[in-house]
TORKOL-4160 file (C-alpha; in steps of 0.2 Angstrom, whole numbers, padded with zeros to 4 digits, m for minus):
299
<pt num="1" X="0553" Y="0296" Z="0860"/>
<pt num="2" X="0549" Y="0313" Z="0852"/>
<pt num="3" X="0558" Y="0313" Z="0836"/>
<pt num="4" X="0563" Y="0329" Z="0828"/>
<pt num="5" X="0557" Y="0332" Z="0810"/>
<pt num="6" X="0573" Y="0337" Z="0801"/>
<pt num="7" X="0563" Y="0343" Z="0786"/>
<pt num="8" X="0555" Y="0356" Z="0797"/>
<pt num="9" X="0572" Y="0360" Z="0804"/>
<pt num="10" X="0580" Y="0362" Z="0787"/>
<pt num="11" X="0566" Y="0375" Z="0782"/>
<pt num="12" X="0569" Y="0384" Z="0799"/>
<pt num="13" X="0588" Y="0384" Z="0796"/>
<pt num="14" X="0586" Y="0391" Z="0779"/>
<pt num="15" X="0575" Y="0405" Z="0785"/>
<pt num="16" X="0587" Y="0409" Z="0799"/>
<pt num="17" X="0602" Y="0410" Z="0787"/>
<pt num="18" X="0593" Y="0420" Z="0773"/>
<pt num="19" X="0585" Y="0432" Z="0786"/>
<pt num="20" X="0568" Y="0431" Z="0779"/>
<pt num="21" X="0554" Y="0419" Z="0773"/>
<pt num="22" X="0554" Y="0427" Z="0756"/>
<pt num="23" X="0572" Y="0424" Z="0753"/>
<pt num="24" X="0571" Y="0407" Z="0759"/>
<pt num="25" X="0557" Y="0404" Z="0747"/>
<pt num="26" X="0568" Y="0409" Z="0733"/>
<pt num="27" X="0582" Y="0398" Z="0739"/>
<pt num="28" X="0571" Y="0382" Z="0742"/>
<pt num="29" X="0559" Y="0386" Z="0727"/>
<pt num="30" X="0543" Y="0384" Z="0737"/>
<pt num="31" X="0529" Y="0395" Z="0741"/>
<pt num="32" X="0528" Y="0405" Z="0757"/>
<pt num="33" X="0513" Y="0396" Z="0765"/>
<pt num="34" X="0523" Y="0380" Z="0764"/>
<pt num="35" X="0538" Y="0387" Z="0774"/>
<pt num="36" X="0526" Y="0396" Z="0786"/>
<pt num="37" X="0517" Y="0379" Z="0789"/>
<pt num="38" X="0534" Y="0370" Z="0792"/>
<pt num="39" X="0539" Y="0383" Z="0805"/>
<pt num="40" X="0523" Y="0382" Z="0814"/>
<pt num="41" X="0525" Y="0363" Z="0815"/>
<pt num="42" X="0543" Y="0364" Z="0821"/>
<pt num="43" X="0538" Y="0377" Z="0835"/>
<pt num="44" X="0525" Y="0365" Z="0841"/>
<pt num="45" X="0538" Y="0351" Z="0842"/>
<pt num="46" X="0551" Y="0362" Z="0851"/>
<pt num="47" X="0537" Y="0370" Z="0862"/>
<pt num="48" X="0541" Y="0388" Z="0859"/>
<pt num="49" X="0542" Y="0402" Z="0846"/>
<pt num="50" X="0557" Y="0402" Z="0835"/>
<pt num="51" X="0556" Y="0420" Z="0828"/>
<pt num="52" X="0548" Y="0436" Z="0833"/>
<pt num="53" X="0545" Y="0451" Z="0821"/>
<pt num="54" X="0554" Y="0467" Z="0824"/>
<pt num="55" X="0547" Y="0480" Z="0812"/>
<pt num="56" X="0549" Y="0471" Z="0795"/>
<pt num="57" X="0563" Y="0459" Z="0801"/>
<pt num="58" X="0562" Y="0442" Z="0808"/>
<pt num="59" X="0573" Y="0440" Z="0824"/>
<pt num="60" X="0577" Y="0424" Z="0832"/>
<pt num="61" X="0570" Y="0421" Z="0850"/>
<pt num="62" X="0581" Y="0413" Z="0863"/>
<pt num="63" X="0574" Y="0396" Z="0859"/>
<pt num="64" X="0577" Y="0400" Z="0840"/>
<pt num="65" X="0595" Y="0404" Z="0844"/>
<pt num="66" X="0598" Y="0388" Z="0853"/>
<pt num="67" X="0589" Y="0378" Z="0839"/>
<pt num="68" X="0600" Y="0387" Z="0826"/>
<pt num="69" X="0616" Y="0382" Z="0834"/>
<pt num="70" X="0611" Y="0364" Z="0834"/>
<pt num="71" X="0605" Y="0365" Z="0816"/>
<pt num="72" X="0621" Y="0372" Z="0811"/>
<pt num="73" X="0630" Y="0357" Z="0818"/>
<pt num="74" X="0617" Y="0345" Z="0811"/>
<pt num="75" X="0618" Y="0351" Z="0793"/>
<pt num="76" X="0636" Y="0353" Z="0794"/>
<pt num="77" X="0638" Y="0335" Z="0799"/>
<pt num="78" X="0626" Y="0330" Z="0785"/>
<pt num="79" X="0636" Y="0339" Z="0772"/>
<pt num="80" X="0652" Y="0331" Z="0779"/>
<pt num="81" X="0643" Y="0314" Z="0777"/>
<pt num="82" X="0639" Y="0318" Z="0759"/>
<pt num="83" X="0657" Y="0323" Z="0756"/>
<pt num="84" X="0663" Y="0306" Z="0763"/>
<pt num="85" X="0651" Y="0296" Z="0753"/>
<pt num="86" X="0656" Y="0305" Z="0737"/>
<pt num="87" X="0675" Y="0303" Z="0741"/>
<pt num="88" X="0678" Y="0322" Z="0744"/>
<pt num="89" X="0690" Y="0327" Z="0757"/>
<pt num="90" X="0682" Y="0332" Z="0774"/>
<pt num="91" X="0689" Y="0339" Z="0790"/>
<pt num="92" X="0676" Y="0351" Z="0798"/>
<pt num="93" X="0684" Y="0360" Z="0812"/>
<pt num="94" X="0678" Y="0359" Z="0830"/>
<pt num="95" X="0667" Y="0374" Z="0834"/>
<pt num="96" X="0673" Y="0383" Z="0850"/>
<pt num="97" X="0663" Y="0398" Z="0855"/>
<pt num="98" X="0671" Y="0409" Z="0869"/>
<pt num="99" X="0666" Y="0424" Z="0878"/>
<pt num="100" X="0680" Y="0435" Z="0885"/>
<pt num="101" X="0677" Y="0448" Z="0898"/>
<pt num="102" X="0682" Y="0465" Z="0892"/>
<pt num="103" X="0693" Y="0468" Z="0908"/>
<pt num="104" X="0704" Y="0452" Z="0904"/>
<pt num="105" X="0721" Y="0457" Z="0898"/>
<pt num="106" X="0722" Y="0453" Z="0879"/>
<pt num="107" X="0738" Y="0444" Z="0881"/>
<pt num="108" X="0731" Y="0433" Z="0895"/>
<pt num="109" X="0716" Y="0429" Z="0884"/>
<pt num="110" X="0728" Y="0424" Z="0870"/>
<pt num="111" X="0739" Y="0413" Z="0881"/>
<pt num="112" X="0724" Y="0405" Z="0889"/>
<pt num="113" X="0716" Y="0401" Z="0872"/>
<pt num="114" X="0732" Y="0396" Z="0862"/>
<pt num="115" X="0732" Y="0378" Z="0868"/>
<pt num="116" X="0715" Y="0376" Z="0860"/>
<pt num="117" X="0722" Y="0380" Z="0843"/>
<pt num="118" X="0736" Y="0368" Z="0845"/>
<pt num="119" X="0725" Y="0353" Z="0847"/>
<pt num="120" X="0727" Y="0338" Z="0834"/>
<pt num="121" X="0709" Y="0341" Z="0829"/>
<pt num="122" X="0706" Y="0358" Z="0819"/>
<pt num="123" X="0697" Y="0371" Z="0830"/>
<pt num="124" X="0687" Y="0385" Z="0823"/>
<pt num="125" X="0688" Y="0398" Z="0837"/>
<pt num="126" X="0675" Y="0412" Z="0839"/>
<pt num="127" X="0678" Y="0425" Z="0852"/>
<pt num="128" X="0665" Y="0437" Z="0859"/>
<pt num="129" X="0671" Y="0451" Z="0870"/>
<pt num="130" X="0660" Y="0460" Z="0882"/>
<pt num="131" X="0653" Y="0464" Z="0899"/>
<pt num="132" X="0654" Y="0448" Z="0910"/>
<pt num="133" X="0635" Y="0449" Z="0914"/>
<pt num="134" X="0631" Y="0450" Z="0896"/>
<pt num="135" X="0642" Y="0436" Z="0892"/>
<pt num="136" X="0634" Y="0425" Z="0906"/>
<pt num="137" X="0617" Y="0428" Z="0898"/>
<pt num="138" X="0624" Y="0421" Z="0881"/>
<pt num="139" X="0632" Y="0407" Z="0890"/>
<pt num="140" X="0615" Y="0402" Z="0899"/>
<pt num="141" X="0607" Y="0403" Z="0881"/>
<pt num="142" X="0620" Y="0390" Z="0875"/>
<pt num="143" X="0627" Y="0403" Z="0863"/>
<pt num="144" X="0644" Y="0401" Z="0871"/>
<pt num="145" X="0654" Y="0386" Z="0877"/>
<pt num="146" X="0664" Y="0395" Z="0890"/>
<pt num="147" X="0667" Y="0413" Z="0897"/>
<pt num="148" X="0685" Y="0418" Z="0902"/>
<pt num="149" X="0685" Y="0431" Z="0917"/>
<pt num="150" X="0696" Y="0438" Z="0930"/>
<pt num="151" X="0682" Y="0434" Z="0943"/>
<pt num="152" X="0670" Y="0420" Z="0947"/>
<pt num="153" X="0652" Y="0421" Z="0944"/>
<pt num="154" X="0643" Y="0431" Z="0958"/>
<pt num="155" X="0630" Y="0423" Z="0968"/>
<pt num="156" X="0618" Y="0437" Z="0964"/>
<pt num="157" X="0619" Y="0433" Z="0945"/>
<pt num="158" X="0604" Y="0423" Z="0940"/>
<pt num="159" X="0613" Y="0410" Z="0929"/>
<pt num="160" X="0616" Y="0392" Z="0933"/>
<pt num="161" X="0635" Y="0391" Z="0929"/>
<pt num="162" X="0651" Y="0385" Z="0937"/>
<pt num="163" X="0667" Y="0394" Z="0939"/>
<pt num="164" X="0683" Y="0384" Z="0936"/>
<pt num="165" X="0699" Y="0392" Z="0943"/>
<pt num="166" X="0712" Y="0391" Z="0929"/>
<pt num="167" X="0726" Y="0399" Z="0940"/>
<pt num="168" X="0733" Y="0414" Z="0949"/>
<pt num="169" X="0748" Y="0425" Z="0949"/>
<pt num="170" X="0755" Y="0441" Z="0956"/>
<pt num="171" X="0756" Y="0457" Z="0947"/>
<pt num="172" X="0771" Y="0467" Z="0941"/>
<pt num="173" X="0772" Y="0486" Z="0939"/>
<pt num="174" X="0778" Y="0492" Z="0922"/>
<pt num="175" X="0782" Y="0508" Z="0914"/>
<pt num="176" X="0791" Y="0517" Z="0899"/>
<pt num="177" X="0810" Y="0515" Z="0901"/>
<pt num="178" X="0814" Y="0532" Z="0908"/>
<pt num="179" X="0799" Y="0531" Z="0920"/>
<pt num="180" X="0804" Y="0513" Z="0925"/>
<pt num="181" X="0822" Y="0518" Z="0929"/>
<pt num="182" X="0816" Y="0532" Z="0940"/>
<pt num="183" X="0803" Y="0521" Z="0949"/>
<pt num="184" X="0814" Y="0506" Z="0952"/>
<pt num="185" X="0824" Y="0516" Z="0966"/>
<pt num="186" X="0815" Y="0513" Z="0982"/>
<pt num="187" X="0801" Y="0502" Z="0975"/>
<pt num="188" X="0788" Y="0500" Z="0981"/>
<pt num="189" X="0788" Y="0517" Z="0991"/>
<pt num="190" X="0794" Y="0525" Z="0974"/>
<pt num="191" X="0776" Y="0523" Z="0969"/>
<pt num="192" X="0770" Y="0536" Z="0982"/>
<pt num="193" X="0765" Y="0551" Z="0971"/>
<pt num="194" X="0770" Y="0542" Z="0955"/>
<pt num="195" X="0759" Y="0544" Z="0940"/>
<pt num="196" X="0748" Y="0528" Z="0939"/>
<pt num="197" X="0736" Y="0522" Z="0926"/>
<pt num="198" X="0723" Y="0511" Z="0933"/>
<pt num="199" X="0708" Y="0500" Z="0928"/>
<pt num="200" X="0691" Y="0506" Z="0933"/>
<pt num="201" X="0685" Y="0504" Z="0951"/>
<pt num="202" X="0673" Y="0490" Z="0947"/>
<pt num="203" X="0687" Y="0478" Z="0942"/>
<pt num="204" X="0695" Y="0465" Z="0954"/>
<pt num="205" X="0712" Y="0471" Z="0950"/>
<pt num="206" X="0708" Y="0489" Z="0955"/>
<pt num="207" X="0701" Y="0484" Z="0971"/>
<pt num="208" X="0716" Y="0474" Z="0975"/>
<pt num="209" X="0728" Y="0488" Z="0971"/>
<pt num="210" X="0718" Y="0500" Z="0981"/>
<pt num="211" X="0719" Y="0489" Z="0996"/>
<pt num="212" X="0737" Y="0486" Z="0994"/>
<pt num="213" X="0741" Y="0505" Z="0992"/>
<pt num="214" X="0731" Y="0508" Z="1008"/>
<pt num="215" X="0741" Y="0494" Z="1017"/>
<pt num="216" X="0758" Y="0502" Z="1011"/>
<pt num="217" X="0753" Y="0520" Z="1014"/>
<pt num="218" X="0756" Y="0523" Z="0996"/>
<pt num="219" X="0746" Y="0537" Z="0987"/>
<pt num="220" X="0750" Y="0537" Z="0968"/>
<pt num="221" X="0745" Y="0551" Z="0957"/>
<pt num="222" X="0730" Y="0544" Z="0947"/>
<pt num="223" X="0733" Y="0551" Z="0930"/>
<pt num="224" X="0719" Y="0541" Z="0921"/>
<pt num="225" X="0707" Y="0526" Z="0923"/>
<pt num="226" X="0703" Y="0515" Z="0909"/>
<pt num="227" X="0690" Y="0502" Z="0905"/>
<pt num="228" X="0700" Y="0495" Z="0890"/>
<pt num="229" X="0716" Y="0487" Z="0897"/>
<pt num="230" X="0725" Y="0488" Z="0879"/>
<pt num="231" X="0721" Y="0507" Z="0879"/>
<pt num="232" X="0729" Y="0509" Z="0896"/>
<pt num="233" X="0745" Y="0500" Z="0890"/>
<pt num="234" X="0746" Y="0511" Z="0875"/>
<pt num="235" X="0745" Y="0527" Z="0886"/>
<pt num="236" X="0759" Y="0519" Z="0897"/>
<pt num="237" X="0769" Y="0515" Z="0882"/>
<pt num="238" X="0770" Y="0534" Z="0878"/>
<pt num="239" X="0776" Y="0538" Z="0896"/>
<pt num="240" X="0759" Y="0544" Z="0903"/>
<pt num="241" X="0761" Y="0533" Z="0919"/>
<pt num="242" X="0765" Y="0516" Z="0926"/>
<pt num="243" X="0753" Y="0502" Z="0927"/>
<pt num="244" X="0751" Y="0484" Z="0934"/>
<pt num="245" X="0748" Y="0469" Z="0924"/>
<pt num="246" X="0749" Y="0450" Z="0928"/>
<pt num="247" X="0767" Y="0444" Z="0931"/>
<pt num="248" X="0763" Y="0428" Z="0921"/>
<pt num="249" X="0764" Y="0438" Z="0905"/>
<pt num="250" X="0779" Y="0450" Z="0910"/>
<pt num="251" X="0790" Y="0446" Z="0895"/>
<pt num="252" X="0775" Y="0447" Z="0883"/>
<pt num="253" X="0770" Y="0464" Z="0890"/>
<pt num="254" X="0787" Y="0471" Z="0889"/>
<pt num="255" X="0789" Y="0465" Z="0871"/>
<pt num="256" X="0772" Y="0471" Z="0865"/>
<pt num="257" X="0771" Y="0488" Z="0873"/>
<pt num="258" X="0789" Y="0492" Z="0874"/>
<pt num="259" X="0789" Y="0495" Z="0893"/>
<pt num="260" X="0800" Y="0489" Z="0907"/>
<pt num="261" X="0797" Y="0480" Z="0923"/>
<pt num="262" X="0798" Y="0490" Z="0939"/>
<pt num="263" X="0794" Y="0478" Z="0953"/>
<pt num="264" X="0783" Y="0463" Z="0957"/>
<pt num="265" X="0769" Y="0465" Z="0970"/>
<pt num="266" X="0767" Y="0447" Z="0977"/>
<pt num="267" X="0753" Y="0453" Z="0989"/>
<pt num="268" X="0741" Y="0458" Z="0974"/>
<pt num="269" X="0735" Y="0442" Z="0966"/>
<pt num="270" X="0726" Y="0440" Z="0949"/>
<pt num="271" X="0714" Y="0425" Z="0947"/>
<pt num="272" X="0707" Y="0419" Z="0931"/>
<pt num="273" X="0692" Y="0408" Z="0928"/>
<pt num="274" X="0683" Y="0398" Z="0915"/>
<pt num="275" X="0665" Y="0399" Z="0918"/>
<pt num="276" X="0654" Y="0385" Z="0910"/>
<pt num="277" X="0636" Y="0378" Z="0912"/>
<pt num="278" X="0644" Y="0361" Z="0916"/>
<pt num="279" X="0651" Y="0356" Z="0933"/>
<pt num="280" X="0664" Y="0346" Z="0924"/>
<pt num="281" X="0673" Y="0352" Z="0909"/>
<pt num="282" X="0670" Y="0341" Z="0894"/>
<pt num="283" X="0674" Y="0351" Z="0878"/>
<pt num="284" X="0691" Y="0346" Z="0872"/>
<pt num="285" X="0696" Y="0364" Z="0869"/>
<pt num="286" X="0691" Y="0369" Z="0886"/>
<pt num="287" X="0700" Y="0354" Z="0894"/>
<pt num="288" X="0716" Y="0359" Z="0884"/>
<pt num="289" X="0715" Y="0377" Z="0891"/>
<pt num="290" X="0712" Y="0371" Z="0909"/>
<pt num="291" X="0726" Y="0359" Z="0908"/>
<pt num="292" X="0739" Y="0371" Z="0900"/>
<pt num="293" X="0735" Y="0385" Z="0912"/>
<pt num="294" X="0738" Y="0375" Z="0927"/>
<pt num="295" X="0753" Y="0366" Z="0921"/>
<pt num="296" X="0762" Y="0380" Z="0912"/>
<pt num="297" X="0755" Y="0398" Z="0912"/>
<pt num="298" X="0752" Y="0398" Z="0931"/>
<pt num="299" X="0763" Y="0384" Z="0937"/>
């Protein structure tokens, strides 16, 4: 068995945390050649370069980032063991690293993640919001546990990962109170010519809405298109136009953005996925999210 030298790992961990070898030397009270030698031995052990130099700075490589993640857990557990042996209270939380696709409604993201925070075991949640493709790269590098998205991973994406359907629901059209009252009469044909706030054409929801508009011979007045769903709803709150959002969060949407429901569109479906590198979900927080989504949020 190829055993890992934890002394080498500790020197690497200190350099990564301090951001430079010189600061690590001050922290560890050793000379720079000592640390450099330990890093070279660890790189030989893991079979790859841990740092690359960018200007005067040391930047972790992809392998370095993976090793750092495990080193954080190893030395955190070591500190917990020391606390136990000395009779000090412990209770280190379970780390849960989540990527949230920026097109995902914030209220849906919260409702999906909420069960993880209600586990008997304390959970330390870290959320990284961004483009789906960027988040999938982070997932592939083991810097995330899961990615939450409104679409499954595309076959063209060169990442070995699995899409787990959490659930689906229809969408509801919402608007500011005065606009909602006007648009309820004759819904959905009342949307023909109505001011509409839409997500970008690259999103699944936009494509579904456009298809539905075409099938119903409805041509709304597109007032604005948004990348950020929260900004879209802020405009709607001020009466700039109506918008569509998942029916599963109808009450929360009305309460948070002070809008009113106009009508449900059963033919337009929103689907939500947890994407992981595991075929079978194992992380306790991910399992809690999946179980709650299927039993409650999208039941």
